[in-house]
N, C-alpha and C positions, 0 to 999 in steps of 0.2 A: 979743157974741162971736159967731163966724161958725161955724156946724155945717154949713155946705153942702156940703160935702166926704163928709158922711156920707150925704146922700139919693142919691149916685150908687150903684147896685145893683152889686156886681162883675160882670164879664160871666161867664155859665155857664162852669164848667171842662167838659173833656171828659166827665166822669161824666154831669154833668146833660145835655149836648148828646146822649150816647149812647142816651138814652132816647128821643129819635125817630128815632135814626138807625140803631140795632140794629149797630153796628159790631163790640162784643164782648160776650160775657155770663160773669159769674161764678157759679159754684157752689159752696156749702161740702162738697159730696161731693166736687169736684176738688180744693178746698182754696185757701187764699189766696194770692195772688200768680201765680196760673196761669188766665190768662184763656182762655176760649174765643174763637177768632175766628168771627163768624157769616159767612154768604157776602158781605154788605156790606163788612164788615172784610177779608175775604180778597180782595175785588177792589182795596180801597186798597192791601193788600200785595204784592199780585202788579203792581200798577204801579211801589211803592217798588224793589221787588226788579229789576225791567226795567231802571230808571233807573240802580240800583247798577251792574248788568251792563254796561249801554251805556257807563256812565262807566269802568268797569274794563278794559272791552275797548279803549276809545279811549286808555287810559293802557298799553296792551301787556302787562295782566296775563291770567294763565292760571288757567283754574278748575280748584280742586280739592276733593276731598271728604273729609272725616275723620269718626271715630266722637265721641261725645258723650263716650264713657268712656275713662280712661286708668287704668293701675296708679298707686297711689298712689305708687310710686318714680318715676314719670314727673314728678309734680309737686314731689317732693323737689328731684330734680334740676335742674329749671326754676327753682326758688326760690318758687313759689306756694305751697307748704306752707308754708315757713317763714314767707312774709308775711300767708297768706291763710286759713291753716288754718280760723280761726274764722268766716269768710265761706263756708266750703265745705261742701258735705254731707257727712255721715260715709261713711266706705267702707264698701261692700259686699262680704262674703267670698263669693267664688266661686271653686271648684276651688282652694283653696289660694293665692289672689291677693286683694290688697286693692283693689276698682275703686272711683275716684270719678267723679263727675259733673264736666266740667272748667268752671274758674272763667276759663279763657281758651283760645282758640283758637291761641295762637302756639307751644306746644311741640310740638302735632301738625304743624304749616306747618314746624317747625324739622326735625322728621324726615323730612318730604317731601323737603325740600332735602338731607338726608344721605342719603337713599337713592340718590342718584347722585354721581360725581364730575364736579365744575365747573371748567373754564378761566377764566382772566379773560378771555377774548374774548366768554365767553358773558353775562357779567353787564351790566346788572341782571337778577335774576330776579325776576319779581313773582308771588304766588301770591294768589289772590282765592275766599274762600269765604262766602257768606251762611249763618250758621251758628249754632246755639243754644249757647248758655252757660248756667252754673247759677251762682246765688247766694242761699246760704241765707238769707235776708233774715228779720229778726223779724217777726212778724204784725203789729204795731205799726205799722210803717211803710209798710206795703203800702198801694197804692191806685190802684184802675183800672187803667191801662197805664203811669202815672208811675213806680211801683216794684213791681218784678216779681221773681218768683224763676226764671223763664227769660226770658232776652234774646238775639233774634234779632239778630245784628249782622252787618252788611256790613263784612266785615274783609278788609284786604289785607295781607300781609307781604312787603316786598321785601328781598332778598339782595344788596349791592353792597359795591364796593371803597369806600374811604374817600374817593378824589378823585371819587366820582360823588355824594356825600351831597348837596350842596349843591343839584345839578341835579335828583335825584330827590326831594328834600323839596320843592323848588320845583314840580314837577310834582303832587305829591301836596296840597300847600298851593291849588294853583289848581284842582283838581277838586274840594276840599271846600268851596271857595268859590263855586264855580258850581253844586254840587249846592243848596247853601243859596239861592243866586240863583233857580235852577228852581224850586225848591218855595216860593219867596216868604218864607223865613223870614230873618228880621234878624241880622246879626252886629255886634256894637258893636264888637269891637276884636281884634286876634290877640296873644294873650300868648307872650312867649319866658319859658318855664318853666325857670329854671336850678336849679342844687344851691347850698347855703349849705354850712358849714362842718360840719355836723353829721355825725357817722360812718355814720349811714343810706344815705348815696350810696356805692355801689360803683365802684370804678375809679381811674385815676390822674388827679390834676388837670390834667395836661398834656391828657390824652385828653379831659376835658371842655371846656377850654377849645376845643381845635380843634373840636369837636363843636358847641358853642354860636356858635362864628363862623360855622360851615358853616349853621347853620339862619338867623343873621343874614342871610348871602348870600342864603338861598332867600326869605327875606321881602321882601328888597330886590330880588330879582329880578320878584316876582309885583307890585310898583309898588302896594304897599298905599295911599299916599295918592291914587292917582286914582281907589281904589274907596271912598274916603270912610273908610278905616279905618287906626288907628295901631298900630305896631308898640309893646308894654310889656312891657318886661323884668321880671321879679319873682322874686327868690331865694327858694329853699327850695320851688318848688312842681313841679320836676321830678318824675319816676319814679325809684325808688330806682336804676334800672339806666340813664338816660340823659336829657337833656334833652328837649324836646317845645315844638311851636307849638301852641297849642290856640286854637281859636275859640270866643271867648266872646260872651255874652249877660247883659246885666244886666237883671233882673226889676223890677219899680214898686218892690219893696222895698230895692232897692241891693244884693240878693245876686247874684253871679256865678255862671253855669253854664256849662261846657263843653258843647258840641255836636259838635265834632269834634276830633280831634287828629293831629298828624305826630309820631310818637315815635322818638327813636333808641334803640337796645338794644345794648350791647356785651357785656352779661350773658350773654344766652341763645346767642349764637354760641360763647362761652366754654364754658359748661356742656356744650353739645351737641357741642361739638368740630368747630363748622361750618368749613370751610376753601375757599379755592379754588387752584388751580394758577397760581401768578404767572408774570409774561416771563420771570424769571429761573430758572425751573424749582421754586423752593420754595414750600412750602404756607403760605399767608398767612390769618390769621382774616379772614372774612367779616364785615360788619356788618349788621345787621338794622334794617330800619325797618317800625314799627307804622302803618298809615293807615287813616284811617276818613272816607269821604264822606258818605253817606246817614245813617249814624248806626244805631241800633238800631230795630228796627221799631216797638216799644212805646212809646217815648220820641217818635218821630218824629211817630207817627199822634196822639198825645197832644197834641204842638204845634201839628200841622195842625189840628187840630179846632178847637182855641183861637185859633189865629190866623185861621182864615177864619169863625169860628163856626157851625161846620159846613156850611158852603155851600162846599164844596172845589172849586177848579178843574175845568174839564172833563176833562182828563185823568184825574185822580185820583178823581173823583165815581163812587161807585158806580151810580146811575143818571143816565146822562149826558143822556138825552131822556125825558121822561114824554109819551107819545102817545095824545091824548084825543078819540075822535070824539064830536061833540054827541049823536048818536043812533045808531040801530041802521043805519040807511041810509048810514053812513059807515063802518062796521065794515069792511069791505072794504079802502077806500082806507087806513084807519089801519094794517091788518093788513101791506098791501103796503109803506107807508113804515117800519113796523118791520121788516120782513124786508130791506128795501134797507138799513137802519141797521147791523142783523146782519151784513149781508155785508159791508159797510165795516170791520168789526171793531170796532162800537161797543156800548155797553152801553144798550140803550132798554128801556123797561117800556110796556106797552100797558093802560090803565087804563080798563076798559068800566062798573063797576059804581056804581050811584049818581048821583044829578044831577051837572051838571057844575060847580056850586059846591063841592059836597062834595068831588069829586075834585081840584079845584084847591086846595082848603084841605089836603088830605091830602098832596099832593105840594109845598105850600109848607112844610108842617110836616116832611116828610122831607128838605129842602133839596135835591131833585132838581135838578140843573143848568139843565135848559132844560126850559119846558112848550111843547107843539107841540098846538094843537087843530084838529081840522077840521070845519067846519061844510059844509053844502051848496055855499055861495059859493066855498069854498076847493077843496074836490073838484072842481067846474066847472072852476075855472081852474088848477088844480095848483099851488094855493099851499098855504101852512101859516100860521097865525097861531101867533106866537111870542112867548113872555114869558121874558126872560132877566133876572132879579133883578141875579146877580153883574154884568152890565154894563151893566143899565140900558135894555136894549132890549127894544120891545114893538111889534109890527106884523106885517104879513103878507111873506112872502119865497117865491119858489118853491120846488118841490120840490126841485130840483137844487141850488139855491144852500143850501139847508138843509143838504142832504149833504156838500156841498163845503165849506161855512163850518165845520162839525162835524169832518170829517177832517182839516183845516188845523190847528185848535185842538188839537186830539188828537195828531196827529202833530209837530208843532213843542212840543207841552206849553206852550202860552200860559196865562199866568195869567188872563186874562180873554177872552171869544170877541169877534171882531171881526167886525161882522154889516155887511151892505152897507146901504145907504140902502133903506129898506121901499119894496116895491112899492105903486104906487097901487090903492087899494081899490074 
């Protein structure tokens, strides 16, 4: 009998990797499922937030901000209280009102739309917010960044006419796939999640059929086969308020996970009376699309740490270049290089304490993206001795090339750094 497969140790998960990377900390005084983001984790998060903002802006979204609290009656009206009350934090009695931490951002965005009157000519309107929401997860299921009680979600809500649904869903799906591609995270297939005959699904059958067809058209417009992806239709996986397109990943154990979603919603516009002025002067119900691109910060950072085993691509890495002078004579040149990297908007680290070997080992253990060593020869020639484990590059480059290559990789969010042929030493 062959037991070989037991000899392969599982790859470290994000909690193991975090011991060397200092991305987040947990403390029982704060509580389970409430990670503290350390400076390194904060740097990664800031890059993900920037990516989310860039994609939202390119898609014509407008930024909004909304409070994390709302009256219990807000969530009763939205339907969240009826469906998710057991997953929500209990109400807090303040000044005669029952306030709750929100389990989702959509009711607030619905009311931002309702704050002014809209014509058919203005639609679609897209609101984007990277905002916290809260789930009262039981202590037993909480782990690292994988399951948490506060989720910081890149969240967009689109308000459109029914004839715009296919175009808007295609735009959202394209951006969600683009985000995963930039992050280097795999998508296995796209699922069209439909209703089944259960009474849990709200709305008219005909409305659902039209909506499912619009999502089919959106998936077709994105040309999934050219991306190596199939559209798989599954009954009974829709949300209670509408069908959706889900980006699915299958793990090594055959379990499926949804990493991003494009979700149609006829329910909330109806509950909040969201309308637009149609061409014929009548008031018509608007349709709402919930769309995510980058996803929740906690889950994405956990997935990225595991995907890259801690050695994140340069644009995401907390330390993009660890600069090490061989001895005190090279300190000034090393400091000048660090200053030039900072001026270019990069995240360097100057490491001078301890033997060079010790510093290199520590830099490797921290998974710094690039190591840059300056000895007497390098300083004389204005060269930098570079080691980049991620791209497999090891050799001297000029000071100017070093800056240009890192700036290019950072601004283009490349998965690996593209180095020139090494300079003759």
